[in-house]
FIPAKOL-156211 format. One record per residue: residue in one letter; residue number from 1; x, y negated, z negated of N, C-alpha, C, CB in turn. Coordinates in steps of 0.001 Angstrom, whole numbers. Glycine has a CB too. Layout:
BEGIN
+------+------+---------+---------+---------+---------+----------+---------+---------+---------+---------+---------+----------+---------+
| resn | resi |  n.east | n.north |    n.up | ca.east | ca.north |   ca.up |  c.east | c.north |    c.up | cb.east | cb.north |   cb.up |
+------+------+---------+---------+---------+---------+----------+---------+---------+---------+---------+---------+----------+---------+
|    A |  NUM |       X |       Y |       Z |       X |        Y |       Z |       X |       Y |       Z |       X |        Y |       Z |
...
+------+------+---------+---------+---------+---------+----------+---------+---------+---------+---------+---------+----------+---------+
//
This chain:
BEGIN
+------+------+---------+---------+---------+---------+----------+---------+---------+---------+---------+---------+----------+---------+
| resn | resi |  n.east | n.north |    n.up | ca.east | ca.north |   ca.up |  c.east | c.north |    c.up | cb.east | cb.north |   cb.up |
+------+------+---------+---------+---------+---------+----------+---------+---------+---------+---------+---------+----------+---------+
|    X |    1 |  -26857 | -227238 |   75224 |  -25506 |  -227730 |   75383 |  -25307 | -229049 |   74621 |  -25188 |  -227914 |   76867 |
|    X |    2 |  -26310 | -229927 |   74672 |  -26206 |  -231197 |   73959 |  -26081 | -230978 |   72454 |  -27419 |  -232075 |   74261 |
|    X |    3 |  -26744 | -229962 |   71929 |  -26686 |  -229644 |   70506 |  -25267 | -229280 |   70088 |  -27644 |  -228497 |   70175 |
|    X |    4 |  -24549 | -228590 |   70932 |  -23154 |  -228225 |   70635 |  -22303 | -229483 |   70536 |  -22584 |  -227271 |   71724 |
|    X |    5 |  -22509 | -230431 |   71474 |  -21732 |  -231673 |   71454 |  -22055 | -232504 |   70220 |  -21998 |  -232492 |   72719 |
|    X |    6 |  -23311 | -232523 |   69825 |  -23707 |  -233264 |   68618 |  -23057 | -232642 |   67395 |  -25250 |  -233282 |   68457 |
|    X |    7 |  -23075 | -231312 |   67306 |  -22444 |  -230617 |   66183 |  -20946 | -230845 |   66147 |  -22732 |  -229133 |   66255 |
|    X |    8 |  -20320 | -230803 |   67303 |  -18870 |  -231036 |   67369 |  -18540 | -232471 |   66958 |  -18336 |  -230752 |   68796 |
|    X |    9 |  -19373 | -233409 |   67410 |  -19151 |  -234813 |   67040 |  -19303 | -235039 |   65549 |  -20113 |  -235714 |   67791 |
|    X |   10 |  -20320 | -234405 |   64961 |  -20519 |  -234532 |   63513 |  -19359 | -233920 |   62757 |  -21831 |  -233870 |   63085 |
|    X |   11 |  -18879 | -232786 |   63214 |  -17728 |  -232134 |   62573 |  -16491 | -233009 |   62637 |  -17440 |  -230786 |   63230 |
|    X |   12 |  -16285 | -233662 |   63779 |  -15129 |  -234549 |   63933 |  -15238 | -235738 |   62988 |  -15009 |  -235037 |   65389 |
|    X |   13 |  -16444 | -236289 |   62841 |  -16631 |  -237414 |   61922 |  -16333 | -237010 |   60480 |  -18059 |  -237955 |   62028 |
|    X |   14 |  -16729 | -235814 |   60098 |  -16443 |  -235334 |   58751 |  -14940 | -235225 |   58539 |  -17120 |  -233975 |   58503 |
|    X |   15 |  -14233 | -234668 |   59516 |  -12772 |  -234533 |   59396 |  -12090 | -235896 |   59306 |  -12207 |  -233747 |   60590 |
|    X |   16 |  -12529 | -236848 |   60110 |  -11952 |  -238199 |   60068 |  -12217 | -238827 |   58700 |  -12542 |  -239093 |   61203 |
|    X |   17 |  -13423 | -238655 |   58173 |  -13748 |  -239191 |   56858 |  -12898 | -238590 |   55762 |  -15194 |  -238960 |   56551 |
|    X |   18 |  -12700 | -237284 |   55815 |  -11861 |  -236616 |   54814 |  -10415 | -237089 |   54903 |  -11926 |  -235094 |   54992 |
|    X |   19 |   -9922 | -237268 |   56119 |   -8561 |  -237747 |   56306 |   -8403 | -239152 |   55727 |   -8188 |  -237735 |   57794 |
|    X |   20 |   -9378 | -240033 |   55982 |   -9320 |  -241402 |   55456 |   -9359 | -241403 |   53939 |  -10477 |  -242243 |   56009 |
|    X |   21 |  -10197 | -240560 |   53349 |  -10281 |  -240467 |   51892 |   -8960 | -239997 |   51308 |  -11409 |  -239517 |   51475 |
|    X |   22 |   -8343 | -239024 |   51941 |   -7055 |  -238507 |   51459 |   -5976 | -239579 |   51527 |   -6626 |  -237281 |   52278 |
|    X |   23 |   -5967 | -240351 |   52613 |   -4978 |  -241427 |   52746 |   -5171 | -242478 |   51668 |   -5070 |  -242077 |   54130 |
|    X |   24 |   -6436 | -242816 |   51365 |   -6702 |  -243825 |   50336 |   -6221 | -243326 |   48984 |   -8209 |  -244171 |   50276 |
|    X |   25 |   -6498 | -242058 |   48681 |   -6034 |  -241504 |   47405 |   -4521 | -241467 |   47344 |   -6597 |  -240100 |   47192 |
|    X |   26 |   -3870 | -241163 |   48457 |   -2406 |  -241161 |   48498 |   -1855 | -242560 |   48255 |   -1905 |  -240623 |   49848 |
|    X |   27 |   -2499 | -243561 |   48835 |   -2059 |  -244949 |   48629 |   -2234 | -245347 |   47174 |   -2844 |  -245917 |   49542 |
|    X |   28 |   -3339 | -244949 |   46560 |   -3563 |  -245250 |   45147 |   -2526 | -244558 |   44278 |   -4973 |  -244828 |   44723 |
|    X |   29 |   -2190 | -243316 |   44602 |   -1178 |  -242581 |   43840 |     190 | -243248 |   43974 |   -1103 |  -241116 |   44313 |
|    X |   30 |     521 | -243711 |   45182 |    1799 |  -244419 |   45395 |    1850 | -245700 |   44574 |    1999 |  -244746 |   46893 |
|    X |   31 |     754 | -246468 |   44587 |     708 |  -247715 |   43823 |     848 | -247445 |   42334 |    -596 |  -248466 |   44098 |
|    X |   32 |     196 | -246405 |   41852 |     286 |  -246053 |   40439 |    1715 | -245663 |   40077 |    -684 |  -244906 |   40106 |
|    X |   33 |    2344 | -244874 |   40935 |    3726 |  -244455 |   40671 |    4662 | -245658 |   40682 |    4189 |  -243414 |   41711 |
|    X |   34 |    4472 | -246578 |   41620 |    5312 |  -247766 |   41689 |    5136 | -248640 |   40449 |    4991 |  -248569 |   42949 |
|    X |   35 |    3904 | -248779 |   39986 |    3645 |  -249571 |   38777 |    4295 | -248913 |   37566 |    2124 |  -249736 |   38546 |
|    X |   36 |    4230 | -247578 |   37492 |    4840 |  -246857 |   36382 |    6359 | -247033 |   36398 |    4472 |  -245364 |   36442 |
|    X |   37 |    6965 | -246925 |   37574 |    8416 |  -247094 |   37682 |    8834 | -248519 |   37322 |    8888 |  -246750 |   39103 |
|    X |   38 |    8037 | -249500 |   37743 |    8348 |  -250898 |   37400 |    8244 | -251110 |   35895 |    7396 |  -251872 |   38142 |
|    X |   39 |    7248 | -250478 |   35265 |    7074 |  -250613 |   33814 |    8255 | -250017 |   33064 |    5772 |  -249936 |   33362 |
|    X |   40 |    8843 | -248962 |   33597 |    9989 |  -248336 |   32935 |   11227 | -249227 |   32978 |   10298 |  -246993 |   33583 |
|    X |   41 |   11282 | -250141 |   33930 |   12457 |  -250987 |   34102 |   12386 | -252283 |   33301 |   12639 |  -251308 |   35555 |
|    X |   42 |   11222 | -252609 |   32757 |   11097 |  -253875 |   32025 |   10881 | -253610 |   30541 |    9935 |  -254721 |   32590 |
|    X |   43 |   11189 | -254619 |   29755 |   10915 |  -254523 |   28327 |    9417 | -254688 |   28098 |   11719 |  -255590 |   27531 |
|    X |   44 |    8857 | -253951 |   27141 |    7434 |  -254103 |   26845 |    7128 | -255535 |   26405 |    7000 |  -253103 |   25754 |
|    X |   45 |    5976 | -256087 |   26832 |    5615 |  -257448 |   26438 |    4955 | -257507 |   25053 |    4683 |  -258049 |   27473 |
|    X |   46 |    4984 | -256392 |   24328 |    4407 |  -256345 |   22976 |    5464 | -255823 |   22010 |    3124 |  -255444 |   22935 |
|    X |   47 |    5261 | -256106 |   20733 |    6183 |  -255643 |   19692 |    5425 | -254805 |   18676 |    6881 |  -256839 |   18995 |
|    X |   48 |    6096 | -253786 |   18154 |    5508 |  -252949 |   17110 |    5228 | -253812 |   15880 |    6450 |  -251755 |   16749 |
|    X |   49 |    4029 | -253637 |   15321 |    3628 |  -254386 |   14139 |    2886 | -255674 |   14441 |    4820 |  -254697 |   13328 |
|    X |   50 |    2931 | -256126 |   15692 |    2246 |  -257362 |   16072 |     817 | -257065 |   16520 |    3018 |  -258089 |   17193 |
|    X |   51 |     -41 | -258074 |   16408 |   -1444 |  -257945 |   16793 |   -1694 | -258733 |   18075 |   -2379 |  -258438 |   15656 |
|    X |   52 |   -2460 | -258126 |   19003 |   -2742 |  -258738 |   20300 |   -4244 | -258693 |   20570 |   -1961 |  -258019 |   21435 |
|    X |   53 |   -4712 | -259647 |   21351 |   -6114 |  -259734 |   21734 |   -6223 | -259463 |   23230 |   -6716 |  -261126 |   21370 |
|    X |   54 |   -7136 | -258573 |   23628 |   -7288 |  -258193 |   25029 |   -8629 | -257505 |   25231 |   -6133 |  -257271 |   25479 |
|    X |   55 |   -9011 | -257356 |   26492 |  -10273 |  -256707 |   26832 |  -10117 | -255204 |   26995 |  -10838 |  -257303 |   28100 |
|    X |   56 |  -11155 | -254483 |   26639 |  -11185 |  -253032 |   26852 |  -11516 | -252790 |   28322 |  -12235 |  -252324 |   25901 |
|    X |   57 |  -10683 | -251993 |   28997 |  -10951 |  -251675 |   30397 |  -11723 | -250374 |   30549 |   -9653 |  -251591 |   31169 |
|    X |   58 |  -11504 | -249443 |   29621 |  -12196 |  -248151 |   29680 |  -11975 | -247398 |   28375 |  -11701 |  -247306 |   30889 |
|    X |   59 |  -12658 | -246285 |   28240 |  -12432 |  -245365 |   27130 |  -11938 | -244054 |   27717 |  -13735 |  -245154 |   26274 |
|    X |   60 |  -11061 | -243366 |   26997 |  -10511 |  -242108 |   27485 |  -10207 | -241195 |   26314 |   -9244 |  -242348 |   28326 |
|    X |   61 |   -9951 | -239931 |   26620 |   -9503 |  -238986 |   25600 |   -7987 | -239059 |   25552 |   -9999 |  -237520 |   25899 |
|    X |   62 |   -7446 | -239395 |   24415 |   -6013 |  -239545 |   24220 |   -5379 | -238179 |   23982 |   -5717 |  -240497 |   23042 |
|    X |   63 |   -4053 | -238093 |   24110 |   -3376 |  -236814 |   23862 |   -3582 | -236332 |   22427 |   -1880 |  -236945 |   24154 |
|    X |   64 |   -3977 | -237235 |   21548 |   -4247 |  -236867 |   20155 |   -5564 | -236095 |   20029 |   -4289 |  -238125 |   19270 |
|    X |   65 |   -6368 | -236146 |   21108 |   -7671 |  -235498 |   21075 |   -8790 | -236452 |   20712 |   -7651 |  -234359 |   20106 |
|    X |   66 |   -8458 | -237670 |   20308 |   -9452 |  -238672 |   19940 |   -9852 | -239511 |   21151 |   -8913 |  -239574 |   18823 |
|    X |   67 |  -11057 | -240053 |   21105 |  -11506 |  -240991 |   22119 |  -10931 | -242353 |   21754 |  -13077 |  -241032 |   22222 |
|    X |   68 |  -10239 | -242966 |   22699 |   -9595 |  -244252 |   22438 |   -9971 | -245258 |   23524 |   -8058 |  -244089 |   22362 |
|    X |   69 |   -9877 | -246530 |   23164 |  -10073 |  -247606 |   24130 |   -8754 | -247863 |   24843 |  -10595 |  -248903 |   23437 |
|    X |   70 |   -8853 | -248268 |   26098 |   -7672 |  -248606 |   26883 |   -7772 | -250082 |   27244 |   -7551 |  -247705 |   28168 |
|    X |   71 |   -6670 | -250792 |   27076 |   -6607 |  -252196 |   27445 |   -5199 | -252540 |   27883 |   -7048 |  -253094 |   26280 |
|    X |   72 |   -5024 | -253740 |   28382 |   -3708 |  -254161 |   28855 |   -3345 | -255542 |   28334 |   -3665 |  -254152 |   30376 |
|    X |   73 |   -2068 | -255694 |   28019 |   -1472 |  -256981 |   27678 |    -374 | -257209 |   28704 |    -912 |  -257015 |   26185 |
|    X |   74 |    -547 | -258234 |   29534 |     409 |  -258533 |   30613 |     683 | -257285 |   31450 |    1735 |  -259083 |   30030 |
|    X |   75 |    -343 | -256505 |   31741 |    -208 |  -255300 |   32551 |     291 | -254085 |   31793 |     705 |  -255568 |   33677 |
|    X |   76 |     626 | -254246 |   30533 |    1148 |  -253160 |   29698 |     -22 | -252456 |   29024 |    2162 |  -253698 |   28633 |
|    X |   77 |     -83 | -251126 |   29144 |   -1222 |  -250352 |   28663 |   -1130 | -250085 |   27164 |   -1318 |  -249035 |   29418 |
|    X |   78 |   -2251 | -250349 |   26476 |   -2385 |  -250037 |   25056 |   -3546 | -249060 |   24874 |   -2608 |  -251335 |   24214 |
|    X |   79 |   -3311 | -248000 |   24105 |   -4337 |  -247036 |   23735 |   -4740 | -247358 |   22296 |   -3825 |  -245541 |   23884 |
|    X |   80 |   -5988 | -247767 |   22103 |   -6429 |  -248289 |   20811 |   -7338 | -247288 |   20111 |   -7154 |  -249632 |   20989 |
|    X |   81 |   -6935 | -246889 |   18905 |   -7734 |  -245957 |   18108 |   -8613 | -246721 |   17125 |   -6824 |  -244965 |   17354 |
|    X |   82 |   -9579 | -246018 |   16568 |  -10495 |  -246559 |   15551 |  -11373 | -247702 |   16055 |   -9704 |  -247037 |   14367 |
|    X |   83 |  -11673 | -247714 |   17348 |  -12550 |  -248746 |   17912 |  -13996 | -248380 |   17584 |  -12343 |  -248888 |   19467 |
|    X |   84 |  -14787 | -249310 |   17065 |  -16186 |  -249011 |   16755 |  -16940 | -248489 |   17985 |  -16881 |  -250262 |   16208 |
|    X |   85 |  -17818 | -247538 |   17768 |  -18556 |  -246923 |   18876 |  -19499 | -247906 |   19563 |  -19347 |  -245729 |   18373 |
|    X |   86 |  -19791 | -249028 |   18926 |  -20689 |  -250020 |   19523 |  -20020 | -250827 |   20631 |  -21201 |  -250958 |   18455 |
|    X |   87 |  -18698 | -250768 |   20730 |  -17988 |  -251554 |   21741 |  -17991 | -250823 |   23080 |  -16540 |  -251842 |   21290 |
|    X |   88 |  -17943 | -251611 |   24155 |  -17977 |  -251069 |   25509 |  -16895 | -251734 |   26355 |  -19373 |  -251271 |   26150 |
|    X |   89 |  -16594 | -251170 |   27535 |  -15634 |  -251837 |   28421 |  -16059 | -253277 |   28686 |  -15500 |  -251069 |   29751 |
|    X |   90 |  -15079 | -254163 |   28642 |  -15336 |  -255589 |   28802 |  -15308 | -256339 |   27486 |  -16661 |  -255798 |   29468 |
|    X |   91 |  -15543 | -255635 |   26378 |  -15465 |  -256276 |   25070 |  -14012 | -256605 |   24737 |  -16080 |  -255370 |   23979 |
|    X |   92 |  -13822 | -257686 |   24016 |  -12480 |  -258114 |   23616 |  -12219 | -257645 |   22188 |  -12324 |  -259666 |   23728 |
|    X |   93 |  -10989 | -257142 |   21970 |  -10605 |  -256649 |   20643 |   -9252 | -257222 |   20236 |  -10558 |  -255105 |   20626 |
|    X |   94 |   -8984 | -257136 |   18951 |   -7641 |  -257383 |   18419 |   -7133 | -256039 |   17933 |   -7640 |  -258473 |   17253 |
|    X |   95 |   -5884 | -255734 |   18276 |   -5308 |  -254451 |   17873 |   -3845 | -254629 |   17504 |   -5455 |  -253407 |   18996 |
|    X |   96 |   -3412 | -253828 |   16548 |   -2025 |  -253868 |   16061 |   -1249 | -252721 |   16703 |   -1968 |  -253771 |   14492 |
|    X |   97 |    -116 | -253046 |   17315 |     710 |  -252048 |   17985 |    1412 | -251184 |   16940 |    1745 |  -252724 |   18922 |
|    X |   98 |    1261 | -249856 |   17084 |    1841 |  -248909 |   16129 |    3114 | -248251 |   16636 |     836 |  -247847 |   15792 |
|    X |   99 |    3125 | -247862 |   17921 |    4294 |  -247153 |   18458 |    4268 | -247177 |   19981 |    4335 |  -245692 |   17945 |
|    X |  100 |    5426 | -246952 |   20575 |    5551 |  -246846 |   22031 |    5599 | -245378 |   22425 |    6818 |  -247591 |   22540 |
|    X |  101 |    5237 | -245107 |   23688 |    5440 |  -243749 |   24175 |    6926 | -243569 |   24479 |    4563 |  -243461 |   25443 |
|    X |  102 |    7280 | -242376 |   24869 |    8694 |  -242046 |   25071 |    9393 | -242985 |   26050 |    8820 |  -240625 |   25566 |
|    X |  103 |    8743 | -243352 |   27140 |    9373 |  -244211 |   28137 |    9113 | -245696 |   27942 |    8911 |  -243816 |   29482 |
|    X |  104 |    8467 | -246062 |   26849 |    8098 |  -247454 |   26578 |    7243 | -248052 |   27702 |    9357 |  -248298 |   26381 |
|    X |  105 |    6403 | -247223 |   28344 |    5521 |  -247710 |   29397 |    4099 | -247904 |   28908 |    5531 |  -246756 |   30563 |
|    X |  106 |    3821 | -247512 |   27686 |    2529 |  -247757 |   27034 |    2743 | -247695 |   25530 |    1441 |  -246717 |   27493 |
|    X |  107 |    1692 | -248054 |   24794 |    1811 |  -248046 |   23337 |     487 | -247622 |   22712 |    2238 |  -249438 |   22811 |
|    X |  108 |     583 | -247094 |   21498 |    -593 |  -246782 |   20681 |    -817 | -247959 |   19735 |    -407 |  -245428 |   19880 |
|    X |  109 |   -2088 | -248269 |   19520 |   -2443 |  -249395 |   18654 |   -3665 | -249009 |   17835 |   -2715 |  -250692 |   19486 |
|    X |  110 |   -3928 | -249776 |   16776 |   -5098 |  -249556 |   15930 |   -5986 | -250790 |   15981 |   -4679 |  -249238 |   14466 |
|    X |  111 |   -7267 | -250554 |   16122 |   -8252 |  -251632 |   16137 |   -8161 | -252431 |   14845 |   -9680 |  -251072 |   16329 |
|    X |  112 |   -8198 | -253774 |   14979 |   -8175 |  -254662 |   13827 |   -9508 | -255378 |   13679 |   -7038 |  -255677 |   13951 |
|    X |  113 |   -9988 | -255986 |   14773 |  -11223 |  -256765 |   14714 |  -11669 | -257142 |   16118 |  -11032 |  -258030 |   13853 |
|    X |  114 |  -12855 | -257717 |   16187 |  -13295 |  -258390 |   17404 |  -13196 | -259887 |   17144 |  -14764 |  -257966 |   17813 |
|    X |  115 |  -12805 | -260647 |   18126 |  -12638 |  -262105 |   17924 |  -13959 | -262823 |   17701 |  -11934 |  -262722 |   19123 |
+------+------+---------+---------+---------+---------+----------+---------+---------+---------+---------+---------+----------+---------+
//
């Protein structure tokens, strides 16, 4: 009988853990959506043709199919192409803004140099 109670207790703990994980992911999704909506309402803090210096936060596969670096200028996301493979997240780069996405919530840029 005690074994049944132990199994039931373990099952309940698993369900509580899954529920907490789902809530955390939902909160993260809400925050991401709110940040995206706020970005759509403001003017981009960068200009096409200008060069900016910022840290790489991560690397990702871009819609172009290329691996690109991701960084932010004043919270505005830049996808940087042609970044040397020797660079890693945390490295600082200079990149020239090439174009904005449709909603002006991010931009594509090209690697220029490391400071």
